[in-house]
ZAMARGU-4260 file (C-alpha; in steps of 0.2 Angstrom, whole numbers, plus 5000, padded with zeros to 4 digits):
<rodrens>
0) 4961/5162/4910 | 4977/5151/4910 | 4978/5142/4927 | 4991/5130/4934 | 4988/5119/4950
5) 5005/5115/4957 | 5008/5100/4969 | 5020/5086/4972 | 5010/5072/4964 | 4993/5066/4959
10) 4992/5050/4969 | 4977/5046/4980 | 4975/5060/4993 | 4965/5074/5000 | 4974/5088/4991
15) 4975/5078/4975 | 4956/5075/4975 | 4953/5094/4977 | 4965/5098/4963 | 4956/5085/4951
20) 4939/5093/4955 | 4945/5111/4953 | 4954/5107/4937 | 4938/5099/4930 | 4927/5114/4936
25) 4939/5127/4928 | 4941/5117/4912 | 4922/5117/4911 | 4922/5136/4910 | 4934/5135/4896
30) 4949/5140/4906 | 4966/5133/4900 | 4971/5121/4914 | 4987/5112/4918 | 4991/5102/4934
35) 5010/5103/4936 | 5018/5090/4948 | 5036/5087/4954 | 5035/5069/4950 | 5033/5061/4933
40) 5016/5067/4930 | 5007/5051/4932 | 4989/5052/4940 | 4978/5040/4950 | 4963/5051/4945
45) 4952/5051/4929 | 4954/5069/4924 | 4943/5080/4913 | 4949/5078/4895 | 4952/5097/4895
50) 4965/5096/4909 | 4984/5093/4905 | 4996/5085/4917 | 5014/5089/4916 | 5028/5081/4927
55) 5044/5090/4931 | 5053/5074/4936 | 5062/5082/4951 | 5054/5072/4965 | 5063/5059/4976
60) 5073/5056/4992 | 5090/5064/4994 | 5104/5054/5001 | 5113/5069/5009 | 5112/5088/5011
65) 5122/5091/4995 | 5110/5080/4985 | 5095/5089/4993 | 5102/5106/4989 | 5105/5101/4971
70) 5087/5094/4970 | 5081/5111/4977 | 5090/5121/4964 | 5085/5109/4950 | 5067/5111/4955
75) 5068/5130/4955 | 5077/5130/4938 | 5064/5119/4930 | 5049/5129/4937 | 5057/5145/4930
80) 5060/5138/4913 | 5042/5130/4912 | 5034/5146/4918 | 5043/5157/4905 | 5038/5145/4891
85) 5020/5143/4897 | 5016/5160/4904 | 5001/5156/4915 | 4990/5169/4922 | 4990/5161/4940
90) 4998/5147/4949 | 4989/5139/4964 | 5002/5129/4975 | 4994/5117/4987 | 5009/5117/4999
95) 5019/5130/5007 | 5035/5122/5003 | 5031/5121/4985 | 5024/5139/4985 | 5041/5144/4992
100) 5050/5136/4977 | 5038/5144/4965 | 5041/5161/4973 | 5060/5159/4971 | 5057/5154/4953
105) 5047/5169/4949 | 5058/5181/4959 | 5059/5193/4944 | 5042/5192/4937 | 5029/5179/4932
110) 5011/5174/4935 | 5001/5178/4950 | 5005/5165/4964 | 4992/5159/4977 | 4997/5148/4991
115) 4984/5136/4998 | 4988/5131/5016 | 4982/5113/5018 | 4990/5108/5035 | 4989/5114/5052
120) 5004/5126/5054 | 5003/5127/5073 | 5010/5109/5073 | 5025/5112/5062 | 5042/5113/5071
125) 5051/5130/5070 | 5066/5129/5059 | 5077/5139/5047 | 5066/5131/5033 | 5049/5137/5040
130) 5056/5155/5043 | 5062/5155/5025 | 5045/5150/5019 | 5037/5164/5029 | 5048/5177/5022
135) 5046/5171/5004 | 5027/5168/5005 | 5024/5186/5011 | 5028/5190/4993 | 5014/5179/4986
140) 4999/5187/4978 | 4986/5177/4988 | 4982/5164/5001 | 4969/5152/5003 | 4966/5147/5022
145) 4955/5132/5026 | 4948/5140/5042 | 4947/5157/5050 | 4957/5151/5065 | 4971/5145/5054
150) 4972/5162/5045 | 4975/5170/5062 | 4992/5161/5063 | 4998/5172/5048 | 5004/5190/5048
155) 4990/5203/5045 | 4997/5208/5028 | 4995/5190/5022 | 4977/5188/5029 | 4972/5204/5020
160) 4977/5197/5004 | 4969/5180/5008 | 4953/5171/5009 | 4945/5157/5019 | 4938/5142/5009
165) 4933/5126/5017 | 4936/5109/5010 | 4921/5103/5000 | 4911/5087/4996 | 4923/5082/4982
170) 4922/5063/4984 | 4913/5054/4970 | 4906/5042/4983 | 4894/5054/4992 | 4877/5046/4990
175) 4864/5055/4980 | 4850/5049/4992 | 4852/5048/5010 | 4846/5033/5020 | 4831/5037/5030
180) 4835/5040/5048 | 4823/5026/5054 | 4832/5013/5043 | 4849/5016/5050 | 4859/5004/5060
185) 4859/5015/5076 | 4870/5002/5086 | 4884/5005/5074 | 4897/5018/5078 | 4911/5023/5065
190) 4928/5032/5065 | 4937/5036/5049 | 4955/5042/5048 | 4974/5038/5049 | 4978/5027/5064
195) 4989/5039/5073 | 4987/5042/5091 | 4997/5058/5091 | 4984/5067/5080 | 4969/5056/5080
200) 4969/5051/5098 | 4962/5034/5096 | 4968/5030/5113 | 4956/5042/5120 | 4942/5036/5108
205) 4944/5018/5115 | 4944/5024/5133 | 4928/5034/5129 | 4920/5019/5120 | 4924/5007/5134
210) 4915/5020/5147 | 4901/5022/5135 | 4899/5003/5132 | 4896/5000/5151 | 4878/5007/5148
215) 4877/5002/5130 | 4884/4985/5128 | 4875/4982/5111 | 4885/4995/5102 | 4899/4991/5090
220) 4913/5003/5085 | 4919/5001/5067 | 4937/5009/5064 | 4942/5012/5046 | 4960/5017/5042
225) 4978/5011/5045 | 4994/5019/5052 | 5009/5019/5063 | 4999/5017/5079 | 4988/5002/5073
230) 4997/4989/5084 | 4996/5000/5100 | 4977/5003/5096 | 4973/4985/5093 | 4982/4981/5109
235) 4973/4994/5119 | 4956/4987/5113 | 4961/4970/5118 | 4967/4976/5135 | 4950/4985/5138
240) 4940/4969/5134 | 4934/4977/5117 | 4939/4963/5105 | 4922/4958/5101 | 4915/4976/5100
245) 4928/4985/5090 | 4931/4980/5072 | 4946/4986/5062 | 4942/4987/5044 | 4958/4994/5037
250) 4960/5007/5024 | 4945/5004/5012 | 4944/5013/4995 | 4925/5017/4996 | 4923/5020/5015
255) 4908/5031/5013 | 4898/5016/5006 | 4903/5007/5022 | 4897/5021/5035 | 4883/5029/5027
260) 4869/5019/5036 | 4877/5019/5053 | 4870/5028/5068 | 4885/5039/5074 | 4902/5046/5069
265) 4916/5049/5081 | 4931/5059/5079 | 4943/5062/5094 | 4957/5072/5086 | 4969/5083/5095
270) 4972/5094/5080 | 4965/5095/5062 | 4966/5105/5047 | 4949/5104/5039 | 4944/5086/5041
275) 4937/5078/5025 | 4931/5062/5035 | 4919/5073/5046 | 4913/5083/5031 | 4908/5067/5022
280) 4900/5059/5037 | 4889/5075/5040 | 4885/5074/5021 | 4878/5056/5024 | 4867/5063/5039
285) 4877/5054/5053 | 4875/5062/5070 | 4893/5067/5074 | 4903/5068/5090 | 4919/5078/5088
290) 4932/5086/5098 | 4933/5105/5097 | 4951/5104/5092 | 4961/5117/5082 | 4956/5121/5069
295) 4942/5114/5058 | 4927/5105/5067 | 4920/5121/5076 | 4918/5129/5059 | 4909/5114/5052
300) 4898/5109/5067 | 4885/5120/5076 | 4885/5112/5093 | 4869/5105/5097 | 4862/5108/5080
305) 4872/5099/5067 | 4883/5088/5079 | 4891/5088/5097 | 4908/5097/5101 | 4917/5090/5116
310) 4934/5095/5124 | 4950/5088/5117 | 4956/5072/5127 | 4941/5072/5139 | 4936/5054/5140
315) 4921/5057/5151 | 4914/5071/5139 | 4916/5060/5124 | 4907/5045/5132 | 4893/5057/5138
320) 4890/5064/5121 | 4889/5047/5113 | 4877/5042/5126 | 4866/5057/5123 | 4864/5053/5105
325) 4862/5034/5109 | 4848/5038/5122 | 4839/5052/5113 | 4833/5047/5096 | 4824/5065/5094
330) 4841/5073/5097 | 4850/5061/5085 | 4838/5064/5071 | 4839/5083/5074 | 4858/5082/5073
335) 4856/5071/5057 | 4845/5084/5049 | 4857/5098/5054 | 4872/5089/5047 | 4864/5087/5030
340) 4864/5106/5028 | 4883/5104/5023 | 4877/5097/5006 | 4872/5115/5002 | 4886/5125/5011
345) 4900/5114/5005 | 4894/5106/4989 | 4907/5104/4975 | 4900/5117/4964 | 4899/5130/4978
350) 4917/5127/4984 | 4925/5126/4967 | 4916/5142/4962 | 4924/5151/4978 | 4941/5145/4972
355) 4939/5151/4954 | 4932/5168/4959 | 4946/5171/4971 | 4959/5166/4958 | 4951/5178/4945
360) 4951/5192/4958 | 4970/5189/4962 | 4974/5190/4943 | 4965/5206/4941 | 4973/5214/4956
365) 4990/5209/4950 | 4987/5216/4932 | 4981/5232/4939 | 4997/5235/4949
</rodrens>
C-alpha cells in the first residue's frame, strides 16, 4: 500500500507528532510511506528510516491577494504533478484547507483522499473559503473525526463515509511505569496548554484556584505553556494575591516529566478538539478536573470514574471539584486508577491500527467503484 500523509510542515506540533507515529507504524507493516509537506520538507522529528519526506516549497506568507492566488494555484499545480508521478493509493490530509487543495488537484482522478479534521470547526468563522471547503470536501473518499460530537457538525453523507478516531498516546515521554499514588505530591496542581484566555480560560482557572485556596492554602498551581494572554494571566494572579502559589514554567519540551508525580490536573477550556494534554495527564494517572466543553473531554473522561467534568466558566464548580479531590484521597485514587485505563484504549498501537485499517477500507471501496 502506497500512503501519503499531507500537511503544511513537520515542525513540532500535535498533528506532526501523530503523522510521525502513523508513518512509522505503516512503514513497519511494509507500506510505502511518504510525508508530503508544503514547506521545504525539513522535519523536527526523527523518522523511521522507511519514511520519505518530500517538500513542495510552496509555503509562505503572501503580501497581497494577487500573490495569495498565485500561491494557491502553484500549490494545486505542484500537487497534481506530484500525484501523477508518484501514483499513491491514498492521501491522508491533516487539514481541511490542505484537503481542499488536494481535492482540486485530483479533480479528474487520482488517489483516495481522506481528510482528518483536527480542529474544532464550530469556532471557525463562516466565509467564502469555508463554504468552498465544504463543497469540495464532500467529494473526498473518507473523513476522520476526532470525536463523535465533532462528526455531528458535518453533513450526513460525510459522516456515513467517515469514522471517529481519538488522539492517542503518541508522546515519547509517557512513562513506562507510573508513580505510586502514595508517593505523589498531592499539594501540586498542574495545568498544561497555550496561554490563551479565549480558548483555555486561564482567567476562570485562576479565579477558581483562588476560591479553592481559601480552604487549601498549602496547594500550588503549576502552569506550563506560553501564549498571547500570558501578561494578562500573570497580572490576574498578582491581583488575586497568588504570586507565591502560582508558578509559571513556560513552554517546556518534556512537560510530562514535570507533571507525572503531581496530585491534580486542571483544564478549564471553553472549547477543544481532542486535548493531548488531558490524554497525557490521564496516562500518568493524574486525577483530572476538566470542563465539559465541546468537544473532546466528555469522550475521554467518565465523570466520577476517571475524572471530574464541570460546566464551562463555572468558577464555583471548578473550585468545588478540586476540593473534592484534595479532601478525599479515596476518590482521588479511584480517579487515578480510572484515568490509567486510557493507556489501553488510546495506546499508540491501538490508535495507529485504527487509522491504517480505515485507510485500507477507503482504498478498497474506491477500487471497487
